C-alpha positions as CSV (number, residue, x, y, z in Angstrom):
1,T,-98.5,63.8,70.1
2,L,-100.6,62.1,72.7
3,S,-100.1,58.7,74.3
4,G,-102.7,56.7,76.1
5,E,-105.1,53.8,76.0
6,L,-107.8,53.5,73.3
7,Q,-111.2,52.7,74.7
8,N,-114.7,52.5,73.3
9,I,-117.3,54.4,75.3
10,N,-121.0,54.3,74.2
11,G,-119.9,53.4,70.6
12,Q,-117.3,56.2,70.3
13,P,-113.5,55.8,70.4
14,W,-111.8,57.8,73.2
15,V,-108.1,57.9,74.3
16,R,-107.5,57.8,78.1
17,L,-104.4,60.0,78.3
18,S,-101.3,58.6,79.9
19,E,-99.7,60.1,83.0
20,G,-96.8,61.3,80.8
21,T,-99.1,63.1,78.4
22,R,-101.1,64.7,81.3
23,K,-97.8,66.0,82.8
24,E,-96.6,67.3,79.4
25,Y,-99.7,69.3,78.9
26,S,-100.0,70.4,82.5
27,I,-103.3,68.5,83.1
28,L,-103.7,68.3,86.8
29,T,-106.7,65.9,87.0
30,A,-106.2,62.3,87.8
31,E,-107.8,61.3,84.5
32,A,-108.2,63.0,81.1
33,W,-109.8,61.8,77.9
34,A,-109.5,62.9,74.3
35,L,-112.2,62.2,71.6
36,V,-110.8,60.4,68.6
37,H,-113.5,61.2,66.0
38,G,-115.8,64.2,66.1
39,A,-118.8,62.8,64.3
40,S,-121.0,63.3,67.3
41,V,-120.3,67.1,67.2
42,G,-120.3,67.5,63.4
43,L,-116.5,67.2,63.0
44,G,-114.3,64.6,61.3
45,D,-111.1,62.9,62.6
46,L,-109.6,64.6,65.7
47,L,-106.8,62.1,66.4
48,R,-105.0,59.4,64.4
49,R,-102.6,56.7,65.3
50,V,-99.0,57.4,64.7
51,Y,-96.6,54.6,63.7
52,S,-92.9,55.0,64.4
53,E,-91.7,53.8,61.0
54,V,-93.1,54.4,57.5
55,E,-92.9,50.7,56.7
56,N,-96.5,50.9,57.7
57,L,-98.2,52.0,54.6
58,E,-101.0,53.9,56.4
59,E,-98.4,56.0,58.1
60,L,-96.6,56.6,54.8
61,L,-99.9,57.7,53.2
62,W,-100.5,60.1,56.1
63,R,-97.1,61.7,55.7
64,L,-97.5,62.0,51.9
65,G,-101.1,63.3,52.1
66,G,-100.8,65.5,55.2
67,D,-102.9,65.5,58.3
68,Y,-106.0,66.8,56.5
69,A,-106.3,63.8,54.2
70,A,-108.2,61.5,56.4
71,E,-111.0,61.1,53.8
72,R,-108.5,59.7,51.3
73,V,-105.9,58.0,53.5
74,R,-108.0,55.5,55.4
75,P,-109.9,54.2,52.3
76,V,-106.7,53.9,50.3
77,A,-105.0,52.1,53.2
78,A,-108.0,49.8,53.5
79,A,-108.0,49.1,49.8
80,L,-104.3,48.2,50.0
81,Q,-105.0,45.8,52.9
82,Q,-107.8,44.2,50.9
83,A,-105.2,43.6,48.2
84,E,-103.0,41.9,50.9
85,V,-100.4,44.7,50.9
86,R,-99.9,46.0,54.4
87,D,-96.3,47.2,54.7
88,G,-93.4,48.4,52.7
89,S,-91.8,45.0,52.2
90,E,-95.1,43.5,50.9
91,L,-95.5,46.4,48.5
92,L,-92.0,46.1,47.1
93,A,-92.4,42.3,46.8
94,V,-95.4,42.5,44.6
95,A,-94.4,45.7,42.7
96,G,-91.0,44.7,41.3
97,T,-91.9,45.0,37.6
98,S,-94.1,47.3,35.6
99,E,-96.4,44.4,34.8
100,S,-96.8,43.5,38.5
101,R,-97.4,47.2,39.4
102,E,-100.2,47.4,36.8
103,E,-101.7,44.2,38.3
104,L,-101.6,45.6,41.8
105,H,-103.0,48.9,40.7
106,A,-105.9,47.1,39.1
107,R,-106.6,45.3,42.4
108,V,-106.4,48.4,44.5
109,F,-108.5,50.4,41.9
110,Q,-111.3,47.8,42.1
111,E,-111.2,47.7,45.9
112,A,-111.2,51.6,46.0
113,L,-114.0,51.7,43.5
114,D,-116.2,49.5,45.7
115,M,-115.6,52.2,48.4
116,R,-116.6,54.9,45.9
117,L,-113.0,56.3,45.9
118,H,-110.9,57.2,42.9
119,V,-107.1,56.4,43.1
120,P,-104.7,58.0,40.7
121,E,-102.9,55.8,38.2
122,S,-99.5,56.7,39.7
123,L,-100.5,55.5,43.2
124,V,-98.5,52.2,43.2
125,D,-95.5,53.8,41.5
126,S,-95.4,56.7,43.9
127,L,-95.8,54.4,46.9
128,K,-93.0,52.1,45.7
129,M,-90.7,55.1,45.3
130,A,-91.7,56.5,48.6
131,V,-91.0,53.2,50.4
132,E,-87.6,52.8,48.7
133,D,-86.6,56.4,49.5
134,S,-87.7,56.1,53.1
135,R,-85.2,53.3,53.6
136,L,-82.3,55.6,52.5
137,A,-80.6,58.6,54.1
138,F,-79.5,61.4,51.8
139,S,-78.2,64.8,52.8
140,G,-75.1,66.9,53.1
141,Y,-73.3,69.7,54.8
142,P,-74.2,72.4,55.4
143,G,-77.2,71.4,53.3
144,S,-78.2,68.8,50.7
145,P,-76.7,69.0,47.2
146,P,-76.1,71.4,45.7
147,Q,-75.7,73.3,49.0
148,T,-72.6,71.4,50.1
149,K,-69.2,73.0,50.6
150,V,-67.6,70.5,48.1
151,R,-69.0,68.3,45.4
152,I,-68.1,65.0,47.0
153,L,-70.6,62.2,47.6
154,F,-69.9,59.4,50.1
155,T,-71.9,56.2,49.8
156,A,-72.1,53.0,51.8
157,P,-74.4,50.5,50.2
158,H,-73.4,47.5,52.4
159,S,-74.3,48.5,55.9
160,I,-77.2,46.0,56.1
161,P,-77.8,42.3,55.1
162,L,-78.5,42.3,51.4
163,V,-79.8,39.8,48.8
164,R,-77.7,38.8,45.8
165,E,-79.8,36.9,43.2
166,G,-78.3,33.4,42.7
167,H,-75.6,34.0,45.3
168,P,-75.3,33.8,49.1
169,P,-76.5,37.0,51.0
170,H,-74.1,39.8,51.5
171,Q,-73.4,40.4,55.1
172,P,-73.2,43.9,56.6
173,E,-69.9,45.8,56.5
174,A,-69.7,47.3,59.9
175,H,-69.4,51.1,60.4
176,T,-69.3,52.0,56.7
177,A,-72.5,54.0,56.8
178,W,-71.4,55.9,59.9
179,L,-68.1,56.6,58.2
180,A,-69.8,57.9,55.1
181,R,-71.9,60.3,57.1
182,A,-68.9,61.4,59.2
183,F,-66.6,62.0,56.2
184,A,-69.3,64.1,54.6
185,N,-69.6,66.1,57.7
186,I,-65.9,66.6,58.0
187,V,-65.3,67.8,54.4
188,G,-68.7,69.4,53.8
189,G,-69.9,67.0,51.2
190,A,-72.9,64.8,50.7
191,F,-73.8,61.2,51.8
192,L,-76.2,58.5,50.6
193,T,-76.6,55.5,52.9
194,W,-79.3,53.2,54.3
195,S,-81.1,55.1,57.0
196,Q,-80.4,54.3,60.6
197,A,-84.0,53.2,61.1
198,E,-83.7,50.8,58.1
199,E,-80.4,49.4,59.5
200,R,-82.2,48.5,62.7
201,R,-85.2,47.1,60.9
202,A,-83.1,45.1,58.4
203,L,-80.8,43.7,61.1
204,E,-83.8,42.6,63.2
205,Y,-85.5,41.0,60.2
206,N,-82.3,39.1,59.4
207,R,-81.9,38.0,63.0
208,R,-85.5,36.8,63.2
209,M,-85.8,35.2,59.8
210,G,-82.2,34.0,59.3
211,D,-82.0,35.8,55.9
212,P,-82.1,39.4,54.6
213,D,-85.4,41.1,53.7
214,P,-85.8,39.9,50.1
215,T,-86.8,43.4,49.1
216,N,-83.4,44.8,50.0
217,C,-81.1,44.0,47.1
218,D,-77.4,44.7,46.9
219,P,-77.1,48.0,44.9
220,N,-73.7,46.9,43.6
221,F,-75.1,43.6,42.3
222,T,-77.8,45.1,40.2
223,H,-78.2,43.7,36.6
224,V,-77.8,46.3,34.0
225,D,-81.4,45.8,32.8
226,A,-82.7,46.6,36.4
227,L,-80.7,49.7,37.0
228,R,-83.7,51.9,36.1
229,E,-85.6,50.2,39.0
230,S,-82.8,50.7,41.6
231,P,-83.5,53.4,44.2
232,W,-79.7,53.8,44.6
233,T,-79.2,54.5,40.9
234,R,-82.1,56.9,41.0
235,N,-80.7,58.8,43.9
236,L,-77.2,58.9,42.3
237,Q,-78.6,60.3,39.2
238,E,-80.4,62.9,41.3
239,V,-77.1,64.0,42.9
240,R,-75.5,64.2,39.5
241,H,-78.4,66.4,38.3
242,L,-78.3,68.6,41.4
243,Y,-74.6,69.3,41.1
244,G,-75.0,69.9,37.3
245,Y,-74.1,67.7,34.4
246,G,-70.6,68.4,33.2
247,V,-69.6,69.9,36.5
248,P,-66.7,67.9,38.2
249,C,-67.6,66.0,41.3
250,L,-66.3,62.9,43.1
251,H,-68.1,59.8,44.3
252,V,-66.5,57.9,47.1
253,D,-68.1,54.4,47.6
254,L,-67.1,53.0,51.0
255,H,-66.7,49.2,51.7
256,G,-65.3,47.0,54.4
257,C,-62.1,45.0,54.1
258,K,-60.2,42.4,56.2
259,D,-57.7,43.6,58.8
260,P,-54.1,43.0,57.7
261,N,-52.6,39.7,58.9
262,S,-50.1,37.0,57.8
263,S,-52.5,35.9,55.0
264,G,-53.1,39.4,53.6
265,G,-55.6,42.2,54.2
266,S,-55.1,45.9,54.3
267,H,-55.9,48.9,56.5
268,L,-57.0,50.9,53.4
269,V,-57.5,50.2,49.7
270,V,-58.4,53.0,47.3
271,G,-59.6,51.8,43.9
272,L,-59.5,54.2,40.9
273,R,-60.3,51.6,38.2
274,A,-63.9,52.9,37.8
275,M,-62.6,56.3,36.9
276,E,-60.1,54.8,34.5
277,F,-62.9,52.8,32.8
278,A,-65.0,55.9,32.5
279,G,-62.1,57.8,30.9
280,R,-62.2,60.6,33.6
281,H,-59.5,63.2,33.4
282,G,-57.3,63.8,36.4
283,V,-57.0,60.1,37.6
284,E,-53.2,60.2,37.7
285,V,-53.3,63.5,39.6
286,L,-55.6,62.0,42.2
287,R,-53.5,58.9,42.4
288,E,-50.4,61.0,43.1
289,C,-52.2,63.1,45.7
290,L,-53.3,59.8,47.4
291,H,-49.7,58.5,47.4
292,L,-48.4,61.8,48.9
293,T,-51.1,61.6,51.6
294,F,-50.9,57.9,52.5
């Protein structure tokens, strides 16, 4: 990765390398330059701009397409911009239903067609899924499922400000995502949380706008008809598939609670009602083990 100042010299883009880059690559001269595009010498792209987060759709396309996809990435990114879709939130905002995704694809397809570029029918669906998954952190110890030591998944869906349709926003439950990742590390299980980068972005958005990003909805407040569209549901199903259907595993969903005081509150609440509703075997055994431990 190079850093520096982009300048146009005789109609060609060059990067004047920063002092840090010159030191990193042991360049001893007081100035050094790098050519961005090699058209003048019969080559294509030599350098591209790197964005720190994949909320930028061009960066996401680069990562999906690889560093040798310049002929496809830039025109597709330009077509998306012409369709007034520039970042992840704008994409999710206009691609919430199958009908809206078809409409967006038609707009992007026409823009790309004007550039003599073909875009696959799955482009919008794939980008939507990629943006959603980029906001989540999913892994395990020593490896992702099924390579964990135990079949236990820790989740923390409320570590960022979230939208609840028809209700006030849900405020972050502090430290829950950190605890989910820490517990998974301790026992050798898996975790599914909002990514740390998304936590920073979502908190900054909430601070700046006074409300959560409308494309971040509470996973625990999803209508049953929308479960198929939920990235959390999709990833939970993926974990179930990786561990194997019919193979026993445990899902621990972490939430915050009020500190104990004169009006109530607890240090710890363990709810097993979901297991009871699902008719899972061993609920009473687990309850007894928890009583013995706590």
